[in-house]
VOGU-3710 file (C-alpha; in Angstrom, 3 decimals, decimal comma):
1> mdsifhgdls> -18,199/-66,929/-28,206  -20,466/-69,493/-29,882  -22,731/-67,950/-32,503  -24,609/-68,976/-35,626  -25,078/-65,349/-36,663  -22,533/-64,086/-39,157  -24,818/-62,049/-41,318  -26,492/-58,779/-42,038  -29,684/-57,596/-40,353  -30,724/-55,885/-43,569
11> rrhgrtlawa> -31,333/-59,307/-45,133  -34,210/-61,548/-44,066  -31,978/-64,595/-43,705  -29,516/-62,661/-41,587  -32,258/-61,314/-39,318  -33,704/-64,809/-38,885  -30,272/-66,125/-37,923  -29,785/-63,238/-35,497  -33,008/-64,063/-33,669  -32,308/-67,804/-33,671
21> dsllvdhall> -28,825/-67,161/-32,328  -30,087/-64,769/-29,669  -32,957/-66,947/-28,461  -31,361/-70,379/-28,630  -27,583/-70,006/-28,507  -27,346/-66,909/-26,308  -30,227/-68,051/-24,045  -32,458/-65,020/-24,661  -35,416/-67,409/-24,552  -34,886/-67,586/-20,788
31> rllwsnwaav> -34,486/-63,818/-20,582  -37,935/-63,374/-22,100  -39,284/-64,714/-18,809  -36,814/-63,056/-16,417  -35,386/-59,592/-17,025  -33,435/-59,313/-13,735  -34,446/-55,654/-13,794  -33,805/-53,213/-10,964  -33,571/-49,491/-10,398  -30,164/-48,750/-8,859
41> vpgrlyrcnh> -30,806/-45,026/-8,522  -34,251/-44,166/-9,938  -34,002/-41,664/-12,750  -30,228/-42,162/-13,046  -29,231/-45,825/-13,378  -31,037/-49,084/-14,087  -29,683/-52,613/-14,495  -30,858/-55,810/-16,188  -29,784/-58,823/-18,202  -29,289/-58,470/-21,969
51> ptpqrlaaaa> -32,570/-56,890/-23,102  -34,455/-57,909/-26,204  -35,237/-55,055/-28,609  -38,837/-54,981/-27,401  -37,842/-54,826/-23,737  -35,297/-52,107/-24,453  -37,927/-50,046/-26,257  -40,418/-50,473/-23,414  -37,808/-49,453/-20,821  -36,739/-46,451/-22,869
61> rrfglrsvin> -40,334/-45,228/-23,009  -41,114/-45,906/-19,358  -37,912/-44,623/-17,772  -36,747/-42,070/-20,331  -33,461/-43,868/-20,985  -30,788/-41,904/-22,806  -27,924/-44,378/-22,942  -27,029/-48,056/-22,738  -23,756/-49,431/-21,353  -23,047/-52,898/-22,721
71> lrgatgngsd> -20,749/-54,834/-20,376  -20,422/-57,746/-22,799  -18,566/-55,678/-25,367  -18,880/-56,195/-29,117  -19,596/-59,940/-29,182  -20,865/-60,005/-32,771  -23,655/-62,442/-31,890  -27,353/-62,085/-32,632  -28,227/-60,476/-29,312  -25,502/-57,891/-29,843
81> alsreaaakl> -26,583/-57,010/-33,366  -30,264/-56,714/-32,462  -29,695/-54,530/-29,388  -27,338/-52,184/-31,250  -29,945/-51,757/-33,974  -32,698/-51,172/-31,393  -30,638/-48,583/-29,503  -29,925/-46,689/-32,711  -33,614/-46,631/-33,635  -34,489/-45,371/-30,153
91> glqfidaalg> -31,838/-42,639/-30,270  -29,926/-44,088/-27,314  -26,193/-43,628/-26,932  -24,652/-47,102/-27,012  -21,400/-47,570/-25,085  -19,268/-50,707/-25,000  -17,464/-51,277/-21,701  -16,430/-54,931/-21,838  -15,894/-56,491/-18,442  -15,103/-59,989/-17,210
101> srvaergril> -17,080/-61,532/-14,369  -14,160/-63,525/-12,915  -11,466/-60,832/-12,942  -11,117/-57,306/-11,598  -8,822/-55,604/-14,102  -7,817/-52,046/-13,287  -7,860/-50,837/-16,893  -11,336/-52,165/-17,632  -12,713/-50,898/-14,328  -11,320/-47,422/-15,006
111> alcealqrap> -12,853/-47,471/-18,493  -16,211/-48,496/-17,036  -16,031/-45,736/-14,413  -15,394/-43,228/-17,183  -18,364/-44,574/-19,133  -20,616/-44,355/-16,080  -19,559/-40,754/-15,509  -19,942/-39,525/-19,086  -22,997/-41,458/-20,297  -26,192/-39,394/-20,547
121> qpilvhcksg> -28,615/-40,300/-17,769  -30,800/-42,219/-17,228  -28,474/-45,100/-18,077  -29,275/-48,777/-18,552  -26,349/-51,083/-17,798  -26,517/-54,742/-18,791  -24,428/-57,879/-19,134  -25,721/-61,299/-20,181  -27,504/-62,516/-17,051  -27,656/-59,288/-15,054
131> adragfaagl> -26,158/-61,042/-12,034  -22,437/-60,322/-11,834  -21,100/-57,631/-14,150  -24,278/-55,557/-14,035  -24,155/-55,706/-10,240  -20,496/-54,723/-10,218  -21,172/-51,778/-12,527  -24,071/-50,708/-10,317  -21,774/-50,852/-7,303  -19,161/-48,744/-9,066
141> flllagassa> -21,824/-46,173/-9,924  -22,800/-45,950/-6,266  -19,187/-45,572/-5,146  -18,632/-42,795/-7,679  -21,740/-41,098/-6,294  -20,346/-41,182/-2,744  -21,937/-44,358/-1,389  -20,095/-46,791/0,866  -18,370/-49,966/-0,253  -21,018/-51,934/1,657
151> eaasqlswrf> -23,768/-50,263/-0,369  -21,816/-50,984/-3,546  -21,325/-54,647/-2,623  -25,047/-55,044/-1,924  -25,617/-54,893/-5,690  -23,924/-58,310/-5,855  -26,470/-60,585/-4,233  -28,569/-63,738/-4,447  -31,504/-61,564/-5,444  -29,868/-61,175/-8,857
161> ghlrrsrtgi> -28,397/-64,682/-9,064  -24,878/-63,740/-7,981  -22,852/-66,549/-6,352  -20,374/-64,970/-3,968  -18,505/-68,217/-3,323  -17,900/-68,871/-7,025  -15,140/-67,355/-9,136  -17,362/-64,307/-9,694  -16,892/-63,579/-5,995  -13,691/-61,767/-6,914
171> ldaffaryae> -15,982/-58,811/-7,662  -17,149/-58,835/-4,026  -13,518/-59,143/-2,953  -12,675/-56,033/-4,974  -15,159/-53,922/-2,994  -13,919/-55,478/0,250  -10,330/-54,622/-0,674  -11,248/-50,957/-1,153  -13,036/-50,982/2,209  -9,882/-52,328/3,865
181> qgegrvsfld> -7,301/-50,179/2,107  -8,835/-46,878/1,104  -12,371/-46,151/2,222  -12,560/-43,082/4,412  -8,960/-42,121/3,613  -8,728/-41,753/-0,153  -11,292/-41,359/-2,918  -12,293/-44,507/-4,740  -10,857/-43,381/-8,085  -7,547/-42,320/-6,531
191> wlrddydeaa> -7,274/-45,691/-4,789  -8,115/-47,512/-8,016  -5,547/-45,576/-10,050  -2,706/-45,468/-7,517  -3,060/-48,166/-4,879  -5,142/-51,067/-6,169  -3,022/-54,204/-6,568  -4,798/-56,379/-9,107  -2,264/-59,210/-8,877  -2,522/-59,336/-5,089
201> lrrdfaagrl> -6,304/-59,567/-5,186  -6,134/-62,364/-7,744  -3,569/-64,189/-5,617  -5,489/-63,791/-2,348  -8,970/-64,667/-3,615  -10,073/-68,288/-3,266  -13,320/-69,462/-4,848  -15,414/-72,394/-3,649  -15,282/-75,440/-5,913  -18,978/-76,339/-5,846
211> aslverrllr> -20,205/-72,779/-6,402  -17,692/-72,325/-9,230  -18,864/-75,562/-10,850  -22,494/-74,372/-10,725  -21,539/-70,963/-12,103  -19,415/-72,381/-14,918  -21,310/-75,491/-16,000  -24,953/-74,897/-15,046  -25,385/-71,125/-15,237  -22,811/-70,755/-18,057
221> re> -21,734/-67,266/-16,992  -19,367/-65,347/-19,266
//
């Protein structure tokens, strides 16, 4: 991941680099104007794009947040360093659950499900843009709470900037595969552990070229 931050937040130069990296390289300047915020289950789970320290503090006060699940993982960039520091100051449990937006890996999905189940609520889940991975995590949370696959898939929508026909549409295909193979017959977690065929989903899914070009080159999704 591109980054100009390789420093220490305890030093003024390092903190300046962290903010420059976050705002300019990691596109947080755009996220100052658009948080992509939504309540998935009020009082239990909220979703957004990568929050600035100020936005995280405001959300923690308003919604009583107790934990943050970071779907980007430990990137080491300025946004990452600043949000980890902010979460620590706010007393929030900070959980890394790295997830890709163009794959549906069983191991990572299981790890995310575990994080969603054990994190103190209310939880804030975020990725970079809040469109794909945050929507997928929100859908998983709903499935774990007993919702339908259709309700889970509704978290992946245009309203959040998700492009279903792009390569990130494999996340929609994952929910559709559970609906076809297991819903109503086996619990979601049992299906995921025992029956989900990651290779088959990857082989069967076909993304649209134009949507994938927009997602990769214009939106620059991770």
